[in-house]
C-alpha positions in Angstrom: -36.9 90.0 126.0 -36.0 93.6 126.9 -39.4 94.1 128.6 -38.4 91.2 130.9 -34.9 92.1 131.7 -35.9 93.2 135.2 -36.7 89.5 136.0 -33.1 88.4 135.4 -30.9 91.4 136.0 -28.5 91.6 138.9 -26.9 95.0 139.4 -25.9 96.8 142.6 -28.0 100.0 142.8 -30.4 99.0 140.0 -33.2 101.2 141.1 -31.0 104.3 141.8 -29.3 103.9 138.4 -32.6 103.6 136.6 -33.9 106.7 138.3 -30.8 108.8 137.6 -30.7 107.6 134.0 -34.2 109.0 133.5 -32.9 112.4 134.6 -32.8 113.7 138.1 -33.6 117.4 138.6 -33.9 119.8 141.5 -37.6 119.3 141.4 -37.1 115.5 141.8 -34.9 116.1 144.8 -37.5 118.4 146.5 -40.1 115.7 146.0 -37.8 113.1 147.5 -37.0 115.4 150.4 -40.6 115.8 151.3 -41.3 112.1 151.0 -38.2 111.1 152.9 -39.0 113.5 155.8 -42.6 112.2 155.9 -41.7 108.5 156.0 -38.7 109.1 158.3 -40.9 110.7 161.0 -43.4 107.8 160.6 -40.6 105.3 160.9 -39.1 106.5 164.2 -41.8 105.1 166.6 -42.5 102.1 164.4 -38.8 101.1 164.4 -38.7 101.4 168.2 -41.9 99.5 168.7 -40.8 96.6 166.4 -37.4 96.4 168.2 -39.2 96.1 171.6 -41.6 93.4 170.1 -38.5 91.5 169.0 -37.1 91.5 172.5 -34.4 94.1 172.3 -34.0 97.8 173.3 -35.7 100.4 171.0 -32.5 102.0 169.8 -31.6 98.9 167.9 -34.7 99.3 165.8 -33.6 102.9 165.0 -30.1 101.6 164.1 -31.8 99.2 161.7 -33.8 101.9 160.0 -30.7 104.1 159.7 -28.1 101.6 158.4 -30.3 99.1 156.5 -32.5 101.9 155.2 -29.4 103.7 153.7 -27.7 100.5 152.4 -30.8 99.2 150.6 -31.6 102.6 149.2 -28.2 102.8 147.6 -28.0 99.2 146.4 -31.6 98.0 145.9 -33.7 97.0 143.0 -37.0 98.7 144.0 -37.3 102.4 143.4 -39.7 103.3 146.2 -39.1 100.7 148.9 -38.4 101.8 152.5 -36.5 99.1 154.5 -36.1 98.6 158.2 -37.5 96.4 161.0 -40.9 94.9 160.2 -43.6 93.2 162.1 -43.3 90.0 160.1 -39.9 89.2 161.7 -41.2 89.4 165.3 -42.3 85.7 165.5 -38.8 84.7 164.5 -36.7 87.3 166.4 -38.5 87.3 169.7 -37.8 83.6 170.6 -34.3 84.0 169.1 -33.6 86.9 171.5 -35.0 85.0 174.5 -32.6 82.0 173.8 -29.5 83.7 172.4 -29.8 87.4 173.3 -29.0 90.3 171.0 -25.8 88.7 169.9 -27.5 85.5 168.6 -30.2 87.6 166.8 -27.5 89.7 165.1 -25.4 86.6 164.1 -28.5 84.9 162.7 -29.2 88.1 160.7 -25.7 88.0 159.2 -26.2 84.4 158.2 -29.5 85.3 156.6 -27.8 88.0 154.7 -25.4 85.5 153.1 -28.4 83.3 152.2 -30.2 86.2 150.5 -27.1 87.0 148.5 -26.8 83.4 147.4 -30.5 83.5 146.3 -29.8 86.7 144.3 -26.9 85.1 142.5 -29.0 82.0 141.8 -31.5 84.4 140.2 -34.3 83.1 142.5 -36.0 86.5 142.8 -38.6 85.9 140.0 -39.8 82.7 141.8 -41.7 84.7 144.3 -44.7 84.6 141.9 -44.9 80.8 142.5 -45.9 81.3 146.2 -49.7 81.0 146.4 -51.7 83.9 147.8 -53.3 81.5 150.3 -49.8 80.7 151.7 -48.9 84.4 152.2 -52.2 85.3 153.7 -52.0 82.3 156.0 -48.6 83.0 157.5 -49.1 86.8 157.7 -52.4 86.2 159.5 -50.7 83.8 161.9 -47.9 86.3 162.5 -50.4 89.0 163.2 -52.1 86.8 165.8 -48.8 86.0 167.5 -47.7 89.7 167.6 -51.1 90.8 169.1 -50.9 88.2 171.8 -47.3 89.2 172.7 -48.6 92.8 173.3 -51.3 91.9 175.8 -49.0 92.1 178.9 -47.9 95.6 178.1 -51.4 96.6 177.0 -52.9 95.8 180.3 -49.8 96.4 182.4 -49.1 92.9 183.7 -45.6 91.4 184.2 -44.9 87.8 183.2 -41.9 86.5 185.2 -41.5 83.7 182.7 -42.8 83.8 179.1 -43.6 80.3 177.8 -42.4 79.4 174.3 -45.7 78.0 173.0 -48.7 80.0 171.9 -51.0 78.2 174.3 -48.5 78.6 177.1 -48.4 82.4 176.5 -52.2 82.6 176.6 -52.3 80.5 179.8 -49.6 82.7 181.5 -51.5 85.9 180.6 -54.8 84.4 181.9 -53.1 83.3 185.1 -51.9 86.9 185.7 -55.0 88.9 184.8 -55.5 89.7 188.5 -52.4 92.1 188.1 -54.2 94.2 185.5 -53.2 97.8 185.8 -55.9 100.3 185.3 -53.6 103.2 184.2 -51.8 101.1 181.6 -55.1 99.7 180.2 -56.6 103.2 180.0 -53.6 104.6 178.1 -53.5 101.6 175.8 -57.3 101.9 175.1 -56.9 105.7 174.6 -54.1 105.2 172.1 -56.1 102.5 170.2 -59.2 104.7 170.1 -57.2 107.6 168.6 -55.6 105.3 166.0 -59.0 104.0 165.0 -60.8 107.4 164.8 -58.0 109.6 163.4 -58.2 108.3 159.8 -61.8 109.6 159.7 -60.3 113.2 159.8 -58.7 112.4 156.4 -55.5 114.3 157.2 -52.1 113.4 155.7 -50.7 112.8 159.2 -50.6 109.1 160.0 -52.6 108.0 163.0 -49.9 106.7 165.2 -48.0 110.0 165.5 -50.8 112.0 167.2 -51.8 108.8 169.1 -48.3 108.4 170.6 -47.9 112.2 171.3 -51.3 112.4 173.1 -50.6 109.1 175.0 -47.2 110.5 176.1 -49.0 113.7 177.4 -51.6 111.6 179.1 -48.9 109.5 180.7 -47.2 112.6 182.2 -50.6 113.9 183.5 -51.4 110.5 185.1 -47.9 110.4 186.6 -48.4 113.8 188.2 -51.6 112.4 189.7 -49.7 109.4 191.2 -50.6 106.9 188.5 -47.3 105.5 187.3 -47.3 103.8 183.9 -44.3 102.0 182.4 -42.5 104.1 179.7 -39.6 103.6 177.4 -37.5 105.6 179.9 -38.5 103.5 182.8 -38.2 100.2 180.9 -34.9 100.7 179.1 -31.5 102.0 180.3 -28.0 102.6 178.9 -24.6 103.4 180.3 -23.2 107.0 180.2 -19.5 107.5 179.4 -18.9 108.0 183.2 -20.4 104.6 183.9 -23.7 105.7 185.4 -27.0 104.4 184.3 -29.4 106.6 182.3 -33.0 106.1 181.3 -34.4 105.7 177.8 -32.3 105.3 174.7 -28.8 106.6 174.1 -28.6 109.8 171.8 -25.5 108.5 170.1 -24.6 107.2 166.7 -24.5 103.4 166.4 -21.0 101.9 167.1 -19.2 99.4 165.0 -18.5 96.0 166.7 -18.5 92.3 165.9 -22.1 91.0 166.3 -21.0 88.2 168.5 -19.4 90.6 170.9 -22.8 91.9 171.9 -24.4 90.2 174.9 -26.2 86.8 174.8 -29.2 85.9 176.9 -26.9 85.3 179.9 -25.3 88.8 179.5 -22.1 87.5 178.1 -20.4 87.8 174.7 -21.4 85.0 172.4 -19.0 82.1 171.9 -18.7 81.1 168.3 -18.8 77.3 167.6 -20.0 75.0 164.9 -22.8 73.9 167.2 -24.0 77.5 167.5 -24.1 78.0 163.8 -26.0 74.7 163.4 -28.6 75.9 165.9 -29.0 79.3 164.4 -29.2 78.0 160.8 -33.0 77.2 160.8 -33.7 80.7 162.1 -31.4 82.3 159.6 -33.0 80.4 156.8 -36.5 81.5 158.0 -35.3 85.1 158.2 -33.9 84.9 154.7 -37.1 83.4 153.2 -39.4 85.8 155.0 -37.2 88.7 154.1 -37.2 87.7 150.4 -41.0 87.2 150.4 -41.7 90.4 152.3 -39.3 92.6 150.2 -40.4 91.2 146.8 -44.1 91.4 147.6 -43.5 95.0 148.6 -41.8 95.7 145.3 -44.6 94.1 143.4 -47.2 96.3 145.2 -45.1 99.4 144.4 -44.8 98.3 140.7 -48.6 98.1 140.5 -48.9 101.6 142.1 -46.2 103.3 140.1 -46.1 101.5 136.7 -42.4 101.0 137.2 -40.5 97.7 137.3 -38.2 96.5 140.0 -35.2 94.1 139.7 -36.1 91.2 142.0 -32.5 89.8 142.1 -31.0 93.2 142.7 -33.4 93.7 145.6 -32.5 90.4 147.1 -28.8 91.3 146.8 -29.4 94.6 148.6 -31.4 93.0 151.3 -28.6 90.5 151.8 -25.9 93.2 152.0 -28.0 95.2 154.5 -28.5 92.2 156.8 -24.8 91.5 156.7 -23.7 95.2 157.4 -26.4 96.3 159.8 -25.7 93.8 162.6 -22.1 95.2 162.9 -23.7 98.5 164.0 -26.2 96.7 166.4 -29.1 96.8 163.9 -31.5 93.9 163.8 -33.0 92.1 160.8 -34.4 94.3 158.1 -36.5 94.0 155.0 -38.8 96.3 152.9 -41.9 97.5 154.8 -45.0 97.7 152.6 -46.9 100.4 154.6 -43.9 102.7 154.8 -43.0 102.1 151.2 -46.5 102.9 150.0 -46.5 106.1 152.1 -43.2 107.0 150.5 -44.6 106.7 147.0 -47.9 108.5 147.9 -45.8 111.3 149.4 -44.3 112.0 146.0 -41.0 110.1 146.0 -39.3 109.8 142.7 -36.2 107.7 143.5 -34.3 105.8 146.2 -32.9 109.2 147.4 -36.2 109.5 149.4 -35.3 106.3 151.3 -31.8 107.7 152.0 -33.3 110.9 153.4 -35.7 108.7 155.5 -32.6 107.1 157.1 -31.1 110.5 157.8 -34.3 111.7 159.4 -34.3 108.7 161.7 -30.7 109.4 162.6 -31.5 113.0 163.5 -34.5 111.8 165.5 -32.2 109.5 167.5 -29.7 112.3 168.2 -32.0 115.2 168.8 -35.1 113.6 170.4 -34.0 110.6 172.4 -35.0 112.3 175.6 -38.5 113.1 174.4 -39.0 109.5 173.0 -38.3 108.2 176.5 -41.8 109.5 177.6 -43.7 107.3 175.3 -45.7 104.8 177.4 -45.2 101.1 176.9 -49.0 100.4 176.7 -49.2 103.0 173.9 -46.5 101.1 172.0 -48.4 97.9 172.6 -51.5 99.4 171.1 -49.5 100.6 168.1 -48.2 97.1 167.5 -51.7 95.6 167.7 -52.8 98.0 165.0 -49.7 97.1 162.9 -50.6 93.4 163.4 -54.1 94.0 162.3 -53.0 95.9 159.2 -50.5 93.3 158.2 -53.0 90.5 158.6 -55.0 91.8 155.7 -58.1 90.3 157.3 -60.4 91.5 154.5 -58.4 89.5 152.0 -58.6 86.4 154.2 -62.4 86.8 154.6 -62.7 87.2 150.8 -60.6 84.1 150.3 -62.7 82.0 152.7 -66.0 83.2 151.0 -65.0 82.9 147.3 -62.1 80.6 146.9 -62.0 76.8 146.3 -61.8 74.5 149.3 -58.2 73.7 148.5 -57.1 77.3 148.9 -59.1 77.6 152.2 -57.3 74.5 153.4 -53.9 75.8 152.6 -54.7 79.2 154.2 -56.0 77.5 157.4 -52.9 75.2 157.5 -50.4 78.0 157.2 -52.2 80.2 159.7 -52.5 77.4 162.3 -48.9 76.1 161.9 -47.6 79.7 162.2 -49.5 80.3 165.4 -49.0 76.9 167.1 -45.6 75.8 165.7 -43.2 77.6 163.5 -43.3 79.9 160.5 -40.8 77.9 158.5 -42.9 74.8 159.1 -46.0 76.8 158.1 -44.5 78.1 154.8 -43.0 74.7 153.9 -46.1 72.8 154.7 -48.3 75.4 152.9 -46.3 75.4 149.7 -46.2 71.5 149.7 -49.9 71.2 150.4 -50.7 73.9 147.8 -48.6 72.1 145.2 -50.2 68.7 145.9 -53.7 70.1 145.7 -52.8 72.0 142.6 -51.5 68.8 140.9 -54.7 67.0 142.0 -56.8 69.7 140.4 -54.7 69.7 137.2 -54.8 65.9 137.1 -58.6 65.9 137.1 -58.6 68.2 134.1 -56.8 65.5 132.0 -59.4 63.3 130.3 -59.6 60.7 127.6 -62.5 61.1 125.2 -63.9 58.8 122.5 -64.2 60.9 119.3 -64.7 58.0 116.9 -68.2 59.2 116.0 -67.5 62.9 116.0 -67.4 64.3 112.5 -65.3 67.2 113.7 -62.4 64.8 114.1 -63.2 61.7 112.0 -64.2 62.4 108.5 -64.1 58.9 107.1 -65.7 55.7 108.5 -63.2 53.7 110.5 -62.7 49.9 110.1 -64.7 47.7 112.4 -63.4 47.5 115.9 -61.3 50.6 115.5 -61.6 53.8 117.5 -60.1 57.2 117.9 -59.5 58.7 121.4 -58.2 62.2 122.2 -56.4 63.1 125.3 -57.2 66.5 126.8 -54.7 68.1 129.2 -51.2 67.4 130.4 -50.1 63.8 130.6 -47.9 63.8 133.8 -47.2 61.5 136.7 -50.4 62.5 138.6 -52.7 61.9 135.7 -51.1 59.4 133.3 -51.7 56.1 135.1 -55.3 56.9 135.7 -56.0 58.1 132.1 -54.2 55.3 130.3 -55.5 52.8 132.9 -59.0 53.8 132.0 -58.1 53.6 128.3 -56.7 50.1 128.6 -60.1 48.9 130.0 -62.0 50.5 127.1 -60.0 48.9 124.3 -60.1 45.2 125.4 -62.4 44.2 122.5 -60.8 46.4 119.8 -58.5 45.5 117.0 -56.9 49.0 117.0 -57.0 52.5 118.1 -55.6 56.0 117.3 -54.6 58.3 120.2 -55.1 61.9 119.0 -52.5 64.0 121.0 -53.3 67.4 119.6 -54.8 68.5 122.9 -52.0 67.1 125.1 -49.5 69.9 125.7 -47.2 68.3 128.3 -45.6 65.0 128.8 -43.2 64.0 131.7 -41.4 60.9 132.6 -44.5 59.5 134.4 -46.6 60.1 131.3 -43.9 58.5 129.0 -43.8 55.4 131.3 -47.6 55.1 131.1 -47.6 55.3 127.3 -44.9 52.7 127.1 -46.9 50.4 129.4 -49.9 51.0 127.1 -47.8 49.9 124.1 -46.8 46.7 125.9 -50.4 46.1 126.9 -51.7 46.6 123.3 -48.9 44.3 121.9 -49.9 41.5 124.3 -53.6 41.8 123.4 -52.9 42.1 119.6 -54.3 45.6 119.5 -52.7 48.1 117.0 -51.9 51.5 118.5 -51.2 54.7 116.5 -50.6 58.3 117.7 -51.3 61.5 115.8 -50.5 65.2 116.1 -48.0 65.4 118.9 -47.3 68.9 120.2 -43.8 70.3 120.6 -43.0 69.6 124.3 -44.3 66.0 124.3 -42.5 65.4 120.9 -39.3 66.7 122.4 -39.7 64.4 125.4 -40.3 61.4 123.2 -37.3 62.2 121.0 -35.0 62.5 124.0 -36.2 59.1 125.4 -36.1 57.3 122.1 -34.1 54.1 122.1 -33.4 51.1 119.9 -36.7 49.4 120.8 -40.0 50.3 119.0 -41.6 53.3 120.7 -44.5 55.8 120.4 -42.7 57.8 117.6 -42.5 54.7 115.4 -46.3 54.6 115.4 -47.0 58.3 115.1 -48.4 60.5 112.3 -48.3 64.3 111.9 -52.1 64.6 111.6 -55.2 62.6 112.6 -56.2 62.3 108.9 -52.8 60.8 108.0 -53.2 58.2 110.8 -56.8 57.4 109.7 -55.7 57.1 106.0 -52.9 54.8 107.0 -55.4 52.5 108.9 -57.9 52.6 106.0 -55.2 51.7 103.4 -53.9 48.9 105.5 -57.5 47.6 106.1 -58.2 47.7 102.3 -55.0 45.9 101.6 -55.9 43.2 104.0 -59.4 43.0 102.5 -57.9 42.5 99.0 -55.7 39.8 100.2 
């Protein structure tokens, strides 16, 4: 069991302890330093873009990368994970911000943190493997579509005075305002998108979005000098200076500690705590927790496959919970592990969570030293960046492969999750997807369970059976979805028999539904005067039968350890009756 301890362990700082226990040298630190600086530089624009997409000012995304990135690095269960704001949360956080403001978003994040900690202590981390691939591809594809649509207004420079809540409403509002299309914004967005598409062909270690945003910022300055004004982070967002005057861009200050509900709600007032408020925020908090768990653990699995190491899923859930409780007190939004940044971290040579801690420090330095420079980034360029992020997270190539090569049931689950995520709600999508996948899986498994007449098969029956006797074997699990059908078919085939033997060697599972069906078959045989014997029960069905055994005669009272023993018993009994 030592090779599976990571599935059940729950220790604060599991990954850091494991890395240090293997020996941490000066060379290890230098590798972590390089990786941390690399991913930290990458994370700065991404954190701002994802905060904007979530409906809050860009500095709150940086606060998230700083605080959550450090907390999870020190307490997490995955050695190479980089945590911060991610695109997956946008579909939950954006409507939450519109209705409850930053304060509501932060409070929901704290609630989600406690749910994640409860999941960790319940040792639920290993159950991530039971979520079908069709479900994850479905809701991530749906999230990508929603994120891309949300970026269209900034991409083409239109202003929506009122953003509808529904997906169709958003599309209609965008279509109704297309006459406002701004040429300068569209040009910069298209330029940024083109750079991000073409840059990877140069095969440089520098990620595409860094040169794309730098060049877009320079282009924005040039256009501005030519009289073509394009919305930027500096023109869109403002903050108060200590003297009370308004400044453009993001504040070059450390995040301040405050109660999450003291931040402003959608009406610009501190949030008033009430039982009703917690009730309204609970579904969103649950969605945040579930998505955070799925995202962080899938990231950890990907990193395990890349590195050959093993993460502690429960320790990772605990760290994600702690971070989502602590971070909102500093103004940071919801955080989880980011697959792209984590993969970059590993490829850059990281050896331990120290790299993630350095990444958080780099983001902090970027906030303090380069806040003024970041204000020049055009909003259309940020929209283009998020569209690329949405495309990457959709994993469209995997969805295409699924549609081409997977069974119809998987395609149906994928399409259901994608549609429900886009048109309704991600929680509904995941819940419905898992339920539908489970039902279809049970249907497929139930069809594999068959009853076969082996009376004339010499591989099973070595001696001639008495007249009007047969042997049937049951292949597959005898559970509620299959038992009534199988034993119903059997009862029709034995109407003219004097007796039968059910060979159970190939039945490896029996539940309450299967047990009830067997008991009904016993009653049916007794009424018809048909003798019924069983042979070769496997361990799990035998355990179920033993637990359910009562005073009345049951299957165990007519069971034999082998098929040959059952046949010999029938033959001896038949010979005895013949002598009489």
